[in-house]
C-alpha positions as CSV (number, residue, x, y, z in Angstrom):
1,M,0.0,0.0,0.0
2,S,1.3,3.5,-0.8
3,A,1.7,6.2,1.7
4,P,-1.5,7.4,3.3
5,A,-3.4,9.8,1.1
6,S,-5.4,12.8,2.3
7,P,-8.9,13.6,0.9
8,I,-8.6,15.2,-2.5
9,P,-8.9,19.0,-2.1
10,G,-11.4,20.9,-4.2
11,R,-13.7,18.0,-5.2
12,R,-15.7,15.1,-3.9
13,V,-13.9,11.8,-3.5
14,T,-15.4,9.1,-5.7
15,I,-15.3,5.4,-6.1
16,N,-12.8,5.8,-8.9
17,D,-10.3,7.5,-6.5
18,V,-10.7,4.5,-4.1
19,A,-10.1,2.1,-6.9
20,A,-7.0,3.9,-8.1
21,L,-5.5,4.0,-4.6
22,A,-6.2,0.4,-4.0
23,G,-4.9,-0.6,-7.4
24,V,-8.2,-2.4,-8.4
25,S,-11.1,-1.8,-10.7
26,K,-14.2,0.2,-9.8
27,G,-16.2,-3.0,-10.0
28,A,-13.9,-4.6,-7.4
29,V,-14.7,-1.7,-5.0
30,S,-18.4,-2.2,-5.5
31,I,-18.1,-6.0,-4.9
32,A,-16.1,-5.4,-1.7
33,F,-18.6,-2.9,-0.2
34,N,-21.6,-4.9,-1.2
35,N,-20.1,-8.0,0.4
36,R,-20.3,-10.1,-2.7
37,P,-17.9,-12.9,-3.8
38,G,-15.3,-12.1,-6.4
39,V,-12.4,-10.5,-4.5
40,S,-9.9,-12.1,-2.1
41,P,-9.8,-11.2,1.6
42,T,-6.5,-9.4,1.1
43,T,-7.8,-7.3,-1.8
44,R,-11.0,-6.5,0.1
45,E,-9.0,-5.3,3.1
46,R,-6.8,-3.2,0.8
47,I,-10.0,-1.6,-0.7
48,F,-11.4,-0.8,2.8
49,T,-8.1,0.7,3.8
50,A,-8.0,2.9,0.7
51,A,-11.5,4.1,1.4
52,R,-10.7,5.0,5.0
53,E,-7.6,6.9,4.0
54,L,-9.6,8.9,1.4
55,G,-12.6,9.4,3.8
56,W,-15.0,7.7,1.3
57,S,-18.0,5.5,2.1
58,P,-20.7,4.5,-0.2
59,N,-24.1,6.2,0.2
60,Q,-26.6,3.6,1.3
61,T,-29.0,4.7,-1.4
62,A,-26.3,4.4,-4.0
63,R,-25.5,0.9,-2.8
64,N,-29.2,0.0,-3.2
65,L,-29.4,1.4,-6.7
66,S,-26.1,0.0,-8.0
67,G,-26.6,-3.4,-6.5
68,R,-29.3,-6.0,-7.0
69,R,-31.6,-4.6,-4.3
70,T,-34.6,-2.5,-5.2
71,G,-34.0,1.3,-5.5
72,I,-36.3,4.2,-6.6
73,V,-35.6,7.0,-9.0
74,G,-37.9,10.1,-8.9
75,L,-39.4,12.0,-11.9
76,A,-41.7,14.9,-11.5
77,L,-43.6,16.4,-14.5
78,C,-45.3,19.8,-14.4
79,R,-48.4,19.1,-16.5
80,P,-52.0,18.1,-16.2
81,A,-52.6,14.3,-15.7
82,R,-55.2,14.2,-18.5
83,L,-52.6,15.4,-21.0
84,L,-49.7,13.1,-20.1
85,G,-51.3,10.0,-21.7
86,L,-51.7,12.0,-25.0
87,E,-48.1,13.0,-25.2
88,P,-46.1,10.4,-27.2
89,F,-42.7,11.9,-26.3
90,Y,-43.0,11.3,-22.6
91,M,-44.5,7.8,-23.0
92,E,-41.4,6.8,-25.1
93,F,-39.0,8.7,-22.8
94,I,-40.4,6.9,-19.7
95,S,-40.3,3.5,-21.4
96,G,-36.6,4.0,-22.1
97,I,-35.9,4.9,-18.5
98,E,-37.9,1.9,-17.3
99,D,-35.8,-0.5,-19.5
100,V,-32.6,0.6,-17.7
101,L,-34.3,0.5,-14.2
102,A,-35.5,-3.0,-14.9
103,E,-32.0,-4.2,-15.6
104,R,-31.1,-3.1,-12.0
105,S,-34.4,-4.2,-10.4
106,C,-35.2,-0.5,-9.7
107,S,-38.4,1.4,-9.9
108,L,-39.6,4.8,-11.1
109,L,-41.6,7.1,-8.9
110,L,-43.6,9.4,-11.1
111,R,-45.4,12.4,-9.8
112,L,-47.3,15.2,-11.6
113,V,-47.0,18.7,-10.0
114,R,-48.7,22.0,-10.7
115,D,-45.6,24.3,-10.6
116,L,-41.9,24.5,-10.0
117,E,-42.3,25.4,-6.3
118,E,-44.4,22.2,-5.7
119,E,-41.7,20.3,-7.6
120,C,-38.9,21.6,-5.4
121,A,-40.9,20.8,-2.3
122,L,-41.5,17.3,-3.5
123,Y,-37.8,16.7,-4.1
124,E,-37.0,17.9,-0.6
125,E,-39.6,15.6,0.9
126,W,-38.3,12.6,-1.2
127,W,-34.7,13.2,-0.1
128,R,-35.4,13.8,3.6
129,S,-37.5,10.7,3.8
130,R,-35.0,8.6,1.9
131,T,-37.7,7.8,-0.6
132,V,-35.5,8.1,-3.7
133,G,-31.8,7.6,-4.5
134,G,-31.8,10.3,-7.2
135,A,-34.0,12.2,-9.6
136,I,-34.4,13.1,-13.2
137,L,-35.1,16.8,-14.0
138,V,-36.8,17.9,-17.2
139,D,-38.3,21.0,-18.8
140,F,-35.7,23.5,-17.7
141,H,-36.5,27.2,-17.7
142,R,-34.1,30.1,-18.0
143,D,-32.8,30.9,-14.4
144,D,-34.6,27.8,-13.2
145,P,-35.2,27.9,-9.4
146,R,-34.7,24.1,-9.1
147,I,-31.0,24.5,-9.7
148,R,-30.3,26.4,-6.4
149,R,-32.7,24.3,-4.3
150,L,-31.4,20.9,-5.5
151,R,-27.8,21.9,-5.3
152,A,-28.3,22.8,-1.6
153,L,-30.1,19.5,-1.1
154,G,-27.2,17.4,-2.4
155,M,-29.4,14.8,-4.1
156,P,-28.0,13.1,-7.1
157,V,-29.7,14.3,-10.2
158,V,-29.4,14.2,-14.0
159,A,-30.7,17.2,-16.0
160,V,-32.4,16.7,-19.3
161,G,-31.5,19.9,-21.2
162,H,-28.7,21.9,-22.8
163,P,-25.8,22.6,-20.4
164,S,-26.5,26.3,-20.8
165,L,-29.8,25.8,-18.9
166,T,-28.9,23.2,-16.3
167,G,-26.6,25.1,-13.9
168,G,-23.7,22.7,-14.0
169,F,-25.8,19.5,-13.1
170,P,-24.8,16.4,-15.2
171,S,-26.9,16.7,-18.3
172,V,-28.2,14.8,-21.3
173,W,-29.2,16.8,-24.3
174,T,-29.9,17.1,-28.0
175,D,-28.7,20.0,-30.2
176,D,-32.1,21.6,-30.8
177,A,-30.5,24.7,-32.4
178,S,-28.9,22.7,-35.2
179,A,-32.1,20.7,-35.7
180,A,-34.3,23.8,-35.9
181,A,-31.9,25.4,-38.4
182,E,-32.0,22.2,-40.5
183,A,-35.8,22.3,-40.6
184,V,-35.8,25.9,-41.9
185,R,-33.1,25.2,-44.5
186,Y,-35.0,22.2,-45.8
187,L,-38.2,24.1,-46.2
188,A,-36.4,27.1,-47.8
189,A,-34.7,24.7,-50.2
190,L,-38.2,23.5,-51.3
191,G,-39.0,27.1,-52.2
192,H,-40.8,28.3,-49.1
193,R,-40.4,32.0,-48.2
194,R,-43.1,32.4,-45.6
195,I,-42.3,29.8,-42.8
196,A,-44.0,29.9,-39.4
197,R,-43.2,28.0,-36.2
198,V,-45.7,26.8,-33.5
199,G,-43.6,26.3,-30.4
200,G,-43.9,25.4,-26.8
201,P,-44.2,27.7,-23.8
202,A,-42.0,30.8,-24.1
203,G,-40.4,30.2,-20.7
204,L,-39.1,26.7,-21.5
205,G,-35.4,26.7,-22.2
206,H,-35.4,24.3,-25.1
207,S,-38.3,26.2,-26.7
208,G,-36.2,29.4,-26.4
209,I,-33.2,27.6,-28.1
210,R,-35.4,26.5,-31.0
211,A,-37.0,29.9,-31.3
212,A,-33.7,31.7,-31.5
213,A,-32.2,29.2,-34.0
214,F,-35.4,29.5,-36.2
215,E,-35.2,33.3,-36.2
216,A,-31.5,33.4,-36.9
217,T,-31.7,30.9,-39.8
218,M,-34.6,32.7,-41.4
219,A,-32.7,36.0,-41.2
220,E,-29.5,34.4,-42.5
221,L,-31.5,33.1,-45.5
222,G,-33.2,36.5,-46.1
223,L,-36.7,35.1,-45.4
224,D,-38.8,37.9,-44.0
225,G,-42.2,36.1,-43.7
226,R,-41.4,34.5,-40.3
227,R,-43.8,34.3,-37.4
228,Q,-43.6,32.3,-34.2
229,V,-46.5,31.4,-31.8
230,A,-46.0,30.0,-28.3
231,T,-48.3,27.3,-27.0
232,G,-48.7,24.8,-24.2
233,F,-47.7,21.7,-26.4
234,V,-51.3,20.5,-26.6
235,G,-53.4,19.8,-29.7
236,E,-56.1,22.4,-29.0
237,E,-53.5,25.1,-28.7
238,G,-51.7,23.9,-31.8
239,A,-55.0,24.0,-33.7
240,R,-55.7,27.6,-32.5
241,A,-52.2,28.7,-33.4
242,T,-52.6,27.2,-36.9
243,R,-55.9,28.9,-37.5
244,S,-54.4,32.2,-36.4
245,L,-51.5,31.8,-38.9
246,L,-53.6,30.6,-41.8
247,T,-56.1,33.5,-41.5
248,A,-53.4,36.1,-41.5
249,P,-53.2,38.4,-44.6
250,E,-50.1,36.7,-45.8
251,R,-50.4,33.2,-44.5
252,P,-47.4,30.9,-44.3
253,T,-46.8,28.2,-46.9
254,A,-45.0,26.0,-44.3
255,I,-45.3,25.5,-40.5
256,V,-42.8,23.8,-38.2
257,Y,-44.3,22.4,-35.0
258,D,-42.5,21.7,-31.7
259,N,-44.2,18.3,-31.2
260,D,-46.2,15.8,-33.2
261,I,-49.5,16.3,-31.4
262,M,-49.7,20.0,-32.6
263,A,-48.6,19.0,-36.1
264,V,-51.5,16.5,-36.3
265,A,-53.9,19.1,-35.1
266,G,-52.5,21.5,-37.6
267,A,-53.1,19.0,-40.4
268,A,-56.8,18.8,-39.3
269,V,-57.1,22.6,-39.4
270,A,-55.6,22.7,-42.9
271,A,-58.2,20.2,-44.1
272,E,-61.0,22.2,-42.3
273,M,-59.9,25.3,-44.2
274,G,-59.8,23.5,-47.6
275,L,-56.0,23.6,-47.9
276,A,-54.2,20.7,-49.5
277,V,-51.1,19.3,-47.7
278,P,-48.4,19.7,-49.1
279,D,-49.5,21.7,-52.2
280,D,-51.0,24.6,-50.2
281,L,-49.3,24.1,-46.9
282,S,-46.3,22.1,-45.8
283,L,-46.2,20.7,-42.2
284,L,-43.1,19.6,-40.3
285,A,-43.4,17.9,-36.9
286,W,-40.9,17.2,-34.1
287,D,-40.1,13.9,-32.2
288,D,-41.6,11.6,-34.9
289,S,-43.8,9.3,-33.0
290,Q,-46.2,6.7,-34.6
291,L,-48.7,9.6,-34.9
292,C,-46.6,11.1,-37.7
293,R,-46.8,7.9,-39.7
294,L,-50.5,7.3,-39.2
295,T,-51.6,10.7,-40.4
296,H,-52.6,11.2,-44.0
297,P,-50.4,12.3,-45.6
298,P,-47.7,11.0,-43.3
299,L,-46.0,13.9,-41.5
300,S,-42.4,14.9,-42.2
301,A,-40.5,15.2,-38.9
302,M,-37.3,16.0,-37.1
303,S,-36.7,12.5,-35.8
304,H,-34.8,11.2,-32.9
305,D,-34.8,8.0,-30.8
306,V,-36.8,9.1,-27.7
307,H,-36.7,5.7,-26.2
308,Q,-32.9,5.6,-26.4
309,F,-32.8,9.1,-25.0
310,G,-34.6,7.9,-21.9
311,E,-32.2,5.0,-21.6
312,Q,-29.2,7.3,-21.7
313,V,-30.7,9.6,-19.1
314,A,-31.2,6.7,-16.7
315,R,-27.7,5.3,-17.3
316,T,-26.3,8.8,-16.7
317,L,-28.1,9.1,-13.4
318,F,-26.7,5.8,-12.2
319,G,-23.2,7.1,-13.2
320,V,-23.9,10.2,-11.0
321,I,-25.0,8.0,-8.1
322,E,-22.0,5.7,-8.4
323,G,-19.4,8.5,-9.0
324,T,-18.5,7.5,-12.5
325,H,-20.2,10.3,-14.5
326,T,-17.7,12.4,-16.4
327,G,-19.6,15.4,-18.0
328,P,-22.4,16.6,-20.3
329,N,-23.7,13.8,-22.6
330,Q,-25.0,14.9,-26.0
331,V,-27.2,12.4,-27.7
332,P,-27.7,12.3,-31.5
333,T,-29.2,15.5,-33.0
334,P,-32.8,15.2,-34.3
335,S,-32.5,14.6,-38.1
336,L,-34.9,15.3,-40.9
337,T,-37.3,12.5,-42.1
338,P,-39.1,13.8,-45.2
339,R,-42.6,12.3,-45.8
340,G,-45.7,13.3,-47.6
341,S,-46.5,16.5,-45.6
342,T,-43.7,18.6,-47.1
343,G,-43.1,19.7,-50.7
344,P,-42.6,22.8,-52.9
345,P,-45.3,25.5,-52.5
346,R,-48.0,25.7,-55.1
347,R,-47.1,28.3,-57.8
348,T,-49.7,31.1,-58.1
């Protein structure tokens, strides 16, 4: 054994530090502390000695989550219960999380909240009562109040959002700015000059990122007929926004939607107003669930693997809990899948 080591100044000691000092793998440290067979008594004692020298001990919840015993991960969503079942994104996202939790015999505790204050209070209750071993944070706002509250709490979390929004928490994110720019460039290449966007709530960080990229790309291409409408991501609001756009003096010839539910609602409004898709109006959705392929014509979409996204979020959280996470994790950028809802505008 090398000379006694003092705790590492300036950062939290992790299982990796213990493994390095003991000259073993991270897995061997986990085996030793979970009292499982696989390391010799001599190696086990060397690991325990290294841990004592570094002042490290495994959090009981982390041991539960990383071992074979049952653990619980928390997820709070700020949205009405009646809308959650209609939202394909979250159904796919949660199924991806559940796949990873099932591998570890863990469970997901899902709660719906009314606002961010209620969400913060819920996390504090969960952590004080030892209900969860960590949590997944979604739908970040600019200057999000959860960042300060959860940092003070010390609960392991993974943030779903661009690192510019998540206050230094470990994050998993997609490059929404590049995807929004690709959507505009595609529609412009088809010949569209008046392109609109039906987005999510203005306060949501990822909606803001998409809005800024949409505006910048339209300006870069010299397209002046740009208009954006903020909504609450639900079909009814998407339909109202679409009617508002299509009854304007210079209606758009293409609309980009921030999710697939609103795009399907927009297609219904176009039919109601006697507009042919895509000849009179091109529609481009986001997320690309089964809804996009069942609509007639099938909806073009900015596609990404939402199930895999959920899996990566869950794996990242376990990395945070176990002290092996290394930094922001960018998953593949949504990419264009052209279908029957987009085409060149009708010449008049």
